[in-house]
C-alpha positions in Angstrom: -0.1 0.0 -0.2 0.9 3.7 -0.7 2.2 4.7 3.0 1.2 8.4 2.5 -2.3 7.5 1.3 -3.4 4.0 2.2 -6.4 3.9 0.1 -4.1 3.7 -3.0 -2.7 0.2 -3.8 0.3 -0.5 -5.9 -0.5 -3.1 -8.7 1.1 -4.9 -11.9 1.5 -2.5 -14.9 1.1 -4.2 -18.3 2.1 -3.0 -21.5 0.2 -3.8 -24.7 2.2 -4.0 -27.9 0.0 -3.2 -31.2 2.0 -5.9 -33.1 -1.0 -8.3 -33.9 -3.3 -7.9 -37.0 -5.3 -10.1 -39.5 -6.5 -10.0 -42.9 -9.0 -11.9 -45.1 -9.1 -11.6 -48.9 -11.2 -13.8 -51.2 -13.1 -14.4 -54.5 -16.5 -15.5 -54.4 -18.8 -16.8 -56.9 -22.5 -18.2 -57.1 -24.5 -19.6 -59.7 -28.1 -20.7 -59.2 -30.2 -22.1 -61.9 -34.1 -23.5 -61.8 -34.3 -25.8 -64.8 -38.1 -26.4 -64.2 -40.3 -26.8 -61.8 -38.9 -30.1 -60.6 -35.2 -29.3 -60.4 -33.0 -26.7 -59.1 -29.5 -26.3 -58.4 -27.0 -23.7 -56.8 -23.3 -23.7 -57.0 -20.8 -21.6 -54.9 -17.0 -21.5 -54.8 -14.7 -19.4 -52.4 -11.0 -19.0 -53.3 -9.6 -17.3 -50.0 -6.5 -16.3 -48.1 -6.4 -15.6 -44.6 -3.4 -14.5 -42.4 -2.9 -13.7 -38.7 -0.3 -13.5 -36.0 0.1 -16.7 -34.2 1.8 -17.2 -30.7 5.2 -15.2 -30.8 8.1 -17.3 -30.0 10.8 -14.6 -31.0 10.7 -11.6 -29.5 13.4 -10.3 -31.7 11.7 -11.3 -34.9 7.9 -10.9 -34.3 6.7 -11.5 -37.9 8.2 -14.9 -37.8 5.0 -15.9 -36.2 2.9 -14.4 -38.9 1.5 -16.6 -41.5 -2.0 -18.3 -42.6 -4.6 -18.3 -40.3 -5.6 -21.7 -38.6 -9.1 -20.8 -40.0 -8.0 -20.3 -43.6 -9.5 -22.5 -46.2 -8.0 -22.0 -49.7 -10.4 -23.7 -51.9 -14.3 -24.3 -51.0 -17.2 -25.7 -53.1 -20.5 -26.3 -52.3 -23.3 -27.6 -54.6 -26.9 -28.0 -53.3 -29.7 -29.4 -55.3 -33.2 -30.3 -54.9 -35.2 -32.5 -57.4 -39.2 -33.2 -57.1 -40.1 -36.4 -59.0 -43.2 -35.8 -61.4 -46.3 -37.2 -61.3 -46.4 -40.6 -62.7 -49.7 -41.1 -64.3 -49.2 -44.9 -64.9 -48.9 -48.1 -62.7 -52.1 -47.1 -61.0 -51.9 -46.7 -57.1 -48.2 -47.7 -57.2 -47.3 -45.0 -59.6 -49.6 -42.3 -58.1 -49.1 -42.9 -54.1 -45.4 -44.4 -54.1 -43.4 -43.1 -57.0 -44.8 -39.5 -57.2 -44.3 -36.2 -55.0 -40.9 -37.3 -53.7 -38.5 -34.3 -52.7 -34.7 -35.1 -52.7 -32.5 -32.5 -51.3 -28.7 -32.8 -51.4 -25.4 -30.9 -50.5 -22.2 -31.7 -51.6 -19.1 -30.0 -50.0 -15.6 -30.3 -51.6 -12.9 -28.4 -49.6 -9.0 -28.1 -49.0 -7.4 -28.7 -45.8 -6.7 -26.3 -43.0 -3.0 -25.1 -42.0 -1.3 -26.3 -38.8 1.8 -25.2 -37.3 4.8 -27.5 -36.5 6.2 -27.5 -32.9 9.3 -29.0 -31.7 7.7 -29.9 -28.3 10.6 -28.6 -26.3 11.2 -25.1 -24.9 14.3 -24.6 -26.9 14.5 -20.8 -26.1 14.0 -21.3 -22.4 10.9 -18.8 -22.4 8.7 -21.2 -20.2 6.7 -22.3 -23.4 6.8 -25.3 -25.8 5.4 -23.6 -28.5 8.9 -23.2 -30.2 9.2 -24.3 -33.6 12.2 -26.4 -34.9 14.4 -26.1 -38.1 13.2 -27.0 -41.3 16.2 -29.1 -43.2 14.5 -30.4 -46.3 11.1 -30.3 -48.3 8.0 -31.4 -46.3 5.7 -31.9 -49.3 5.5 -35.5 -50.4 3.8 -36.2 -53.8 0.8 -38.4 -54.4 0.6 -41.4 -52.5 -1.8 -44.0 -51.3 -4.2 -43.3 -48.4 -2.7 -45.9 -46.2 0.8 -44.0 -46.8 -0.3 -40.7 -46.1 -2.0 -41.8 -42.7 1.3 -43.0 -41.7 3.2 -40.2 -43.0 1.1 -37.0 -44.0 4.4 -35.0 -44.6 7.9 -35.6 -44.7 9.1 -35.9 -41.2 12.7 -36.1 -41.9 12.4 -32.4 -43.1 12.5 -31.2 -39.8 15.2 -31.3 -36.8 15.5 -30.0 -33.3 17.2 -26.8 -32.9 20.8 -27.6 -31.9 22.1 -26.5 -28.4 23.8 -23.1 -28.6 21.8 -21.7 -31.3 22.0 -17.8 -30.9 18.2 -17.4 -30.5 17.3 -20.9 -29.5 14.7 -20.9 -32.3 14.2 -22.9 -35.3 13.5 -21.5 -39.0 10.1 -23.2 -39.7 7.5 -20.8 -40.6 4.4 -20.5 -38.8 1.2 -22.7 -40.1 3.0 -23.8 -43.4 1.3 -27.0 -44.1 -2.2 -28.1 -45.0 -4.0 -30.8 -43.2 -6.1 -33.3 -45.5 -9.1 -31.9 -47.3 -12.4 -33.4 -47.3 -15.6 -34.4 -49.7 -19.0 -34.9 -48.1 -22.4 -35.4 -49.6 -25.7 -35.4 -47.6 -29.0 -36.2 -48.9 -32.5 -36.3 -47.7 -35.7 -37.5 -49.6 -39.4 -37.0 -47.7 -42.9 -37.5 -49.1 -46.2 -36.6 -47.3 -49.0 -39.0 -47.7 -52.3 -38.0 -47.3 -54.6 -40.3 -45.0 -57.8 -38.7 -44.1 -59.0 -35.2 -44.5 -56.4 -33.1 -42.5 -54.5 -36.0 -41.4 -51.1 -36.7 -43.1 -48.1 -39.0 -42.7 -44.6 -37.5 -43.7 -41.9 -40.5 -44.3 -38.3 -38.9 -44.4 -35.0 -40.5 -44.8 -31.5 -38.8 -44.4 -28.0 -39.9 -45.4 -25.2 -38.1 -44.0 -21.6 -38.8 -45.7 -23.7 -41.0 -48.0 -20.7 -42.2 -50.0 -18.8 -43.0 -46.7 -15.8 -40.9 -47.7 -13.0 -41.2 -45.5 -12.3 -37.7 -44.5 -8.8 -37.6 -42.4 -8.0 -35.5 -39.3 -5.0 -33.5 -39.1 -1.7 -35.2 -38.5 0.3 -35.0 -35.1 2.7 -32.0 -35.5 4.7 -32.0 -32.8 8.4 -32.9 -33.4 9.3 -34.8 -30.4 6.4 -37.1 -30.4 6.5 -40.9 -31.2 3.5 -40.4 -34.0 4.9 -37.0 -35.5 3.4 -36.8 -39.1 0.9 -39.6 -38.3 -2.9 -39.1 -38.9 -4.5 -41.0 -36.0 -8.4 -40.2 -36.6 -11.1 -39.3 -39.3 -14.7 -37.8 -39.3 -17.4 -39.8 -39.1 -18.5 -42.3 -41.7 -22.3 -42.8 -43.3 -25.1 -42.1 -41.1 -28.5 -43.3 -42.0 -31.9 -42.2 -40.1 -35.6 -42.3 -40.7 -38.6 -40.7 -39.3 -42.1 -40.6 -39.6 -44.4 -37.7 -38.7 -48.1 -37.8 -38.3 -49.8 -34.2 -38.4 -53.2 -33.4 -38.3 
């Protein structure tokens, strides 16, 4: 406390340095078309670049922590479509009540992976944090390979090495968020039809399929150098899910 005025209390004084900033730029295109009363489609594509300041690991070179943002998604394509089956005037009750009047909806999304950061996993500059990055000693990008090979080693793990003891700053030269995780392809479909039962009594049947083609969309790899699973992908998003529902309205 202040000995002259006990009501005054000393506390920590924090300095805020205005070094952080972010930016986003994109090209966005949309095409929508109604072909007739039975079919409509909407297509959209986004080509973008998001930049940010990550965790500062080198106080002498703050810009070394600037790179693509973790939310960056360079390419994203989405197609949505609706199809209504026309009235079938043949095959009697089967055509009129079973085959006619279905609405089929679908969304297909194709997107590139998102940036991730290569970490050394050790406090090489002795600042109390393990967010330090290692040295890049080679090309981390590997060519087209089988999915099993990509799961075992998503990037060239031999392209990174720990910072040698005695390095002046204790920091490596790997850039922030320099690699992309696997992209994804996903299609969701739904179909429903309402069957009139009696006066205002209606029964709706709905079928939905998520990731209908059961595409294996891989998660990001382990990106910590001192981990035994460095570069390994150990998971994926959910597989195909089917669900059915009945709704009675009156």
